[in-house]
N, C-alpha and C positions, 0 to 999 in steps of 0.2 A: 082804586083796585082793590079789592080784599083777595086773599088766600083762606080759605079754611082748615081745618085740623085733616080734614082727607085727601086736600091737594087741589079743590076746586074753587080754580079764580074768577073772580064775579066782578062789573065794573057796576058802579052806579053811577046816575049824574046829579051834578049838582044842581038842590033845589034852584026852583026859579026866584029873582030878587035876592040871590045869596049873597050877604057882605061879610068876606073874611074877617076873623076877629073880634066880632061881633059876640060872639059866645064868651069871649076870652075875656075882654072888658067888662060884661055884664056879671061875669063870674068873679071878676076882681072886685069890682064894686060891692058885692054882696059878702064875701067873704075876703079882704084885703089880707088877713093875720095869713092864712094859708097859700097865697100869692106869693109873699117872703117869701115862705118856707118852700117854696115849690122847687124841686131837684127834676129835672128832666130825664126821667129813663128808659126805656123800656120803647116804647112806640112813638111816645111822644120826641123822646131824645132823638131818633131820628126823621121828624119830622123838624124840629129846630135846627137840621144838621149840626147834631153835636156828638152823633154817632151814625156808623154806616152800618151795622148789623147789631142784632139783641140774638145773643143766646139764651133761652129758658136754662135758668139751675135744672141739676139732676138729668141732662141730657143723656139717653140712653147712649147714642155715639160717642162720647164722648168717655164713656163708662168702659164701653167696648175697646175706644184705643187703649185707655191705659193697661187695661188688663192684657192687654195683647203684647203690650211693650214690656210689660213684667215677664213673660214668658222666657225663658232660657233660649228657648231656639228662633226666639226675633230677631229679623236682620231688615235694613232698612237699603233703601240705594245708594247713600252713603258709604254703608260696609262693603258693598259689593263693588266699587270704583276702583280699587285696584285690578280685578281680574275682567272688569269689564276693557280698563286701559292696555291690559297683557293682551286681549282678543282683538282690540283696532289694531295695536303694534303688529302683532300676528299676520293680521287681515292686509294690512298696509305692505308689510315684506313680502308677502307672497303675489298681490296685486304688481310691486315692483320685480320680482322675479319671473312674473309670467310676461309683464313689457317688453323687459329685457330680452327673453326669449323668440318673443315675437319679435321683437326690433333686428336679432341676429338672424331668424330664419328668410327674412324678406333682404337682410344684404347678401 
């Protein structure tokens, strides 16, 4: 399966009579010095289960994230946690009060 730069996803069947690893073995036989220095990076590292993802250098999304976090008005969910907890407590207490009032009316 392949995905191109536009996001189109395609699948291609294996060729008939395909033998896995044959190309690697042939390449290693012809260029043994290259195979000794071979470092698994990018897509090949994913295929070899040495990595689970590949993020290209200079990815615009990461640059945007960095510039956003440098802004003075930047907030994260973690920085708003105290306010969230305060509102949850307020809601809990209001529900308890409502339940006790309803219980008092039924008695």
